[in-house]
C-alpha positions as CSV (number, residue, x, y, z in Angstrom):
1,M,-95.9,82.3,69.0
2,T,-92.1,82.8,69.1
3,G,-90.7,85.7,67.2
4,G,-94.1,87.4,67.3
5,G,-92.9,90.9,67.7
6,T,-91.7,91.6,64.1
7,G,-91.9,90.4,60.5
8,I,-93.5,87.1,59.7
9,G,-94.0,86.2,63.4
10,Y,-96.0,89.5,63.9
11,A,-98.1,88.8,60.8
12,C,-98.9,85.3,62.1
13,A,-99.8,86.6,65.6
14,R,-102.1,89.2,64.1
15,A,-103.8,86.6,61.8
16,L,-104.4,84.1,64.6
17,A,-105.7,86.9,66.8
18,A,-108.2,87.7,64.0
19,E,-109.3,84.1,64.2
20,H,-110.1,84.6,67.9
21,F,-107.1,82.7,69.3
22,T,-105.7,83.8,72.6
23,V,-102.2,84.7,71.4
24,V,-99.0,84.8,73.4
25,I,-96.0,86.3,71.6
26,A,-92.5,85.8,72.8
27,G,-89.1,87.3,72.1
28,R,-86.1,88.9,73.7
29,R,-87.1,92.6,73.4
30,E,-90.0,93.4,75.7
31,A,-90.5,96.9,74.1
32,V,-90.9,95.3,70.7
33,L,-93.4,92.8,72.0
34,Q,-95.5,95.6,73.7
35,D,-95.4,97.6,70.5
36,A,-96.7,94.6,68.6
37,I,-99.5,94.1,71.1
38,T,-100.5,97.8,70.7
39,R,-100.6,97.5,66.9
40,I,-102.6,94.3,66.9
41,Q,-105.2,95.7,69.4
42,H,-105.4,98.9,67.5
43,E,-106.5,97.0,64.4
44,L,-108.4,94.3,66.3
45,P,-109.8,95.9,69.5
46,A,-111.2,92.6,70.7
47,A,-107.9,90.7,70.2
48,D,-106.7,88.7,73.2
49,V,-102.9,89.1,73.0
50,A,-100.2,88.9,75.6
51,A,-96.4,88.9,75.7
52,I,-93.7,87.0,77.5
53,A,-90.1,88.0,77.2
54,A,-87.9,85.0,76.6
55,D,-84.4,84.3,75.2
56,L,-84.8,81.2,73.2
57,G,-81.1,81.1,72.4
58,T,-80.4,79.9,76.0
59,A,-80.7,76.3,77.1
60,E,-83.4,77.0,79.6
61,G,-85.3,79.7,77.8
62,P,-87.7,77.5,75.7
63,A,-88.8,75.3,78.6
64,D,-89.3,78.4,80.9
65,L,-91.4,80.1,78.2
66,V,-93.7,77.1,77.7
67,E,-94.0,76.7,81.5
68,A,-95.0,80.3,81.9
69,V,-97.6,80.1,79.1
70,A,-99.1,76.8,80.5
71,E,-99.2,78.1,84.0
72,Q,-101.0,81.3,83.0
73,Y,-103.4,79.8,80.4
74,G,-103.7,76.1,81.4
75,R,-103.2,74.7,78.0
76,I,-101.4,75.1,74.6
77,D,-103.3,74.3,71.4
78,V,-101.0,75.7,68.8
79,L,-97.3,76.5,68.8
80,V,-95.8,78.6,66.0
81,N,-92.0,78.8,65.9
82,A,-91.2,81.9,64.0
83,A,-88.1,83.1,66.0
84,G,-84.9,83.4,64.0
85,T,-82.0,85.6,63.2
86,C,-79.4,85.8,60.5
87,S,-76.0,87.5,60.5
88,P,-74.2,86.9,57.2
89,V,-70.5,85.9,57.5
90,P,-68.1,84.1,55.1
91,T,-68.1,80.5,56.1
92,A,-64.3,80.4,56.2
93,E,-64.5,83.1,58.9
94,M,-67.2,81.3,61.0
95,T,-66.6,81.1,64.8
96,A,-68.3,79.0,67.4
97,A,-70.0,82.1,68.8
98,T,-71.3,83.1,65.3
99,W,-72.6,79.6,64.7
100,D,-74.3,79.3,68.1
101,R,-76.0,82.7,67.9
102,I,-77.9,81.6,64.8
103,V,-78.4,77.9,65.3
104,N,-79.4,78.1,69.0
105,V,-82.3,80.4,68.2
106,A,-83.5,79.2,64.8
107,M,-83.1,75.4,65.4
108,R,-82.4,74.4,69.0
109,G,-84.8,77.0,70.5
110,A,-87.6,75.9,68.2
111,A,-87.0,72.3,68.8
112,L,-86.9,72.6,72.6
113,C,-90.0,74.8,72.5
114,S,-91.8,72.1,70.5
115,V,-90.7,69.4,72.9
116,A,-91.9,71.3,76.0
117,A,-95.2,72.4,74.3
118,A,-96.0,68.8,73.2
119,R,-96.0,67.7,76.8
120,R,-98.8,70.3,77.4
121,M,-100.8,69.5,74.3
122,S,-103.9,67.4,73.7
123,P,-105.0,65.4,70.6
124,G,-105.8,67.9,67.8
125,S,-103.1,70.4,68.7
126,R,-100.7,71.7,66.1
127,I,-97.1,72.7,65.9
128,V,-95.9,74.9,62.9
129,M,-92.3,75.6,62.1
130,I,-91.2,78.6,60.0
131,T,-88.3,77.2,58.1
132,S,-87.0,78.7,54.8
133,I,-86.4,77.7,51.2
134,D,-82.7,77.9,52.4
135,E,-83.6,74.5,53.9
136,V,-83.0,73.1,50.3
137,Q,-80.8,75.8,48.6
138,S,-78.0,78.1,49.6
139,E,-77.1,81.7,49.6
140,P,-73.7,83.2,50.0
141,N,-72.3,83.7,53.6
142,V,-75.3,82.2,55.5
143,A,-74.2,78.6,55.8
144,H,-75.1,78.6,59.5
145,Y,-78.6,79.9,58.8
146,C,-79.1,77.3,56.0
147,A,-77.9,74.6,58.3
148,A,-80.3,75.7,61.1
149,K,-83.3,75.8,58.8
150,A,-82.5,72.5,57.2
151,G,-82.1,71.0,60.7
152,L,-85.4,72.5,61.8
153,G,-87.1,71.0,58.8
154,A,-85.7,67.6,59.5
155,F,-86.6,67.9,63.2
156,A,-90.2,68.8,62.2
157,R,-90.6,65.7,60.0
158,S,-89.2,63.4,62.7
159,F,-91.3,65.0,65.4
160,A,-94.4,64.6,63.3
161,V,-93.7,60.9,63.3
162,D,-93.1,60.7,67.0
163,L,-96.2,62.7,67.9
164,S,-98.5,60.9,65.5
165,G,-99.8,58.5,68.2
166,L,-100.7,61.5,70.3
167,G,-102.8,63.2,67.6
168,I,-100.6,66.2,67.4
169,S,-99.6,67.4,63.9
170,V,-96.3,69.0,63.0
171,N,-95.8,70.9,59.8
172,S,-93.5,73.5,58.3
173,V,-93.9,76.6,56.2
174,A,-90.8,77.5,54.1
175,P,-90.9,81.1,52.9
176,G,-88.9,82.5,50.1
177,W,-88.1,86.2,49.9
178,I,-90.6,88.1,52.1
179,R,-90.6,91.8,52.4
180,T,-89.8,92.3,56.1
181,D,-87.7,95.0,57.7
182,A,-84.8,92.5,57.9
183,A,-85.0,91.6,54.2
184,S,-85.6,95.1,53.0
185,V,-81.9,95.9,53.1
186,R,-81.4,93.6,50.1
187,L,-84.8,93.9,48.5
188,D,-84.7,97.7,48.3
189,R,-81.7,97.3,46.0
190,A,-83.4,94.9,43.6
191,T,-84.5,96.0,40.1
192,E,-87.4,94.9,38.1
193,E,-85.1,92.8,36.0
194,S,-83.5,91.1,39.1
195,M,-87.0,90.4,40.6
196,A,-88.1,88.8,37.4
197,R,-85.2,86.4,37.6
198,L,-86.0,85.7,41.3
199,N,-89.3,84.0,40.8
200,P,-92.2,83.7,38.3
201,L,-94.2,86.3,40.1
202,A,-91.3,88.8,39.9
203,R,-91.8,90.1,43.4
204,A,-91.2,89.4,47.1
205,G,-93.9,88.0,49.2
206,R,-95.8,89.7,52.0
207,P,-95.7,88.6,55.6
208,D,-99.5,88.2,55.6
209,E,-99.1,85.6,52.7
210,I,-97.1,83.4,55.0
211,A,-99.5,84.1,57.9
212,S,-102.4,82.9,55.9
213,V,-100.8,79.5,55.4
214,V,-99.8,79.3,59.1
215,T,-103.4,80.1,60.0
216,Y,-104.6,77.3,57.8
217,L,-102.3,74.8,59.4
218,A,-103.4,76.0,62.9
219,T,-107.1,75.8,62.1
220,F,-108.6,74.2,59.1
221,A,-105.9,71.8,58.0
222,P,-107.0,68.1,58.3
223,A,-105.4,65.9,60.9
224,Y,-104.1,63.8,58.0
225,L,-101.7,66.6,57.1
226,T,-98.6,66.2,59.1
227,G,-94.9,66.0,58.5
228,S,-95.2,68.2,55.5
229,T,-93.5,71.4,54.3
230,I,-95.5,74.0,52.4
231,T,-93.2,76.2,50.3
232,V,-94.4,79.8,49.8
233,D,-91.9,81.4,47.5
234,G,-93.6,82.7,44.4
235,G,-92.3,79.7,42.6
236,Q,-88.6,80.5,43.2
237,T,-87.5,76.9,43.9
238,V,-89.2,75.5,40.9
239,M,-88.0,78.0,38.3
240,A,-84.6,77.5,36.7
241,A,-82.4,80.6,36.7
242,M,-82.5,82.5,33.5
243,P,-79.3,83.7,31.7
């Protein structure tokens, strides 16, 4: 579980731990990971949760992470790629460093983790990508983030085809606005009227609502479900903007 220390990733880690998975969460900040483990085990005393610090933005980070997990646990049944970051910047002011910081984690890191994990997987294993509705729409000043999520979605579909003969499924979950610490900066400024224009449910989603879909894909989803994207956005992408 990449990005398992906070936000959607944390909610997914907790949900899978509740389903009696042995969960390994990964991220750059070891203190954040350890805090996540403490919180999960406080709620679920029997949870089997561990952490491995890894920088998925580096070229070698993804493979090193997968190797460490495989060496310690012997196998990998499910990989959830939830790591990501977003630093808004006007596209005309984009630099190579700004681009790489976002794309290397959100797209390249997830892709390389998936490739490395697939080599350690058996038939029936599952890979789940956390993409975004920004895969198919745009917001101001996050062109690099939108490109990364669109690229990750395309990679997931292609990888699903490539892994079909091995019995490994690959699917994506595309969240809309989810009330995480990172999103609260903007959501806390929203009004009832603006939320009503956002989606038919007139609210942001909760991390556990994404986690429930991820858990389904990791457990009960049929093998015939692969190469798909499940959008969880309160209907945002199907509702025309109101004047």
